[in-house]
C-alpha positions in Angstrom: 0.4 0.7 -0.2 1.4 3.5 -1.5 1.6 5.6 1.9 1.2 9.6 1.4 1.5 12.5 3.3 -1.9 14.7 3.6 -0.9 17.3 1.8 0.8 15.5 -1.5 -2.2 14.0 -1.5 -4.1 16.6 -1.7 -2.4 18.1 -4.4 -1.3 14.9 -6.2 -5.1 14.1 -5.4 -6.2 13.1 -9.2 -2.9 10.1 -8.9 -4.2 9.2 -5.8 -7.7 7.9 -7.1 -5.9 6.6 -10.5 -3.8 4.1 -8.2 -6.7 3.4 -5.8 -8.3 2.2 -9.1 -4.9 1.0 -10.1 -2.9 -1.0 -7.6 -5.3 0.0 -4.1 -5.5 1.6 -0.9 -3.9 4.0 -1.0 -3.2 5.2 2.7 -2.8 9.3 3.3 -0.9 10.1 6.7 -1.0 13.3 9.2 1.7 14.0 11.3 3.1 11.1 11.1 0.9 8.9 11.5 -2.2 7.2 9.4 -5.1 8.9 9.3 -7.0 7.5 6.6 -7.1 4.8 4.1 -8.4 5.2 0.4 -10.4 2.5 -1.3 -12.2 1.8 -4.5 -15.9 1.9 -4.7 -16.1 -2.3 -5.1 -14.2 -2.6 -2.3 -15.5 -0.5 0.6 -18.9 -2.2 -0.2 -16.9 -6.5 0.0 -15.6 -4.8 3.7 -19.4 -3.3 4.9 -21.9 -5.5 2.3 -24.4 -4.4 0.6 -27.4 -5.4 2.8 -29.2 -4.6 5.8 -27.8 -3.8 8.9 -29.4 -6.2 12.0 -31.8 -3.5 13.2 -33.3 -3.2 9.6 -33.6 -7.2 10.0 -35.0 -7.3 13.4 -37.3 -3.9 12.8 -38.5 -5.9 10.0 -39.3 -9.5 11.6 -43.9 -9.9 11.7 -44.9 -9.2 14.8 -48.2 -10.4 16.7 -48.6 -13.5 15.6 -48.2 -16.4 18.7 -45.3 -18.9 18.4 -46.8 -22.5 17.6 -44.2 -24.4 20.1 -44.7 -27.9 20.7 -43.5 -29.4 24.2 -42.7 -33.2 24.2 -44.5 -35.4 25.9 -41.7 -37.1 27.5 -41.2 -37.4 31.1 -37.9 -35.3 32.5 -35.5 -38.8 32.5 -32.5 -38.4 35.6 -28.7 -37.6 34.8 -28.0 -40.4 36.9 -26.8 -43.5 35.7 
């Protein structure tokens, strides 16, 4: 992964984008330490997924219907051999 200082990345942004699309993610540093990584959209979508998040999934579950739970009629067995 290529590393860019923030000022250099700002002045050469088109080149940073082109390299991101052809070579992969680009690291941008600020004050000597990693600040952000620039990703292609395809890489980002692969990482976060396009499906609904857990909260959306749980909120979409149908409500108000009783659960049909069948309980076994067998007596409880002892655990001692």
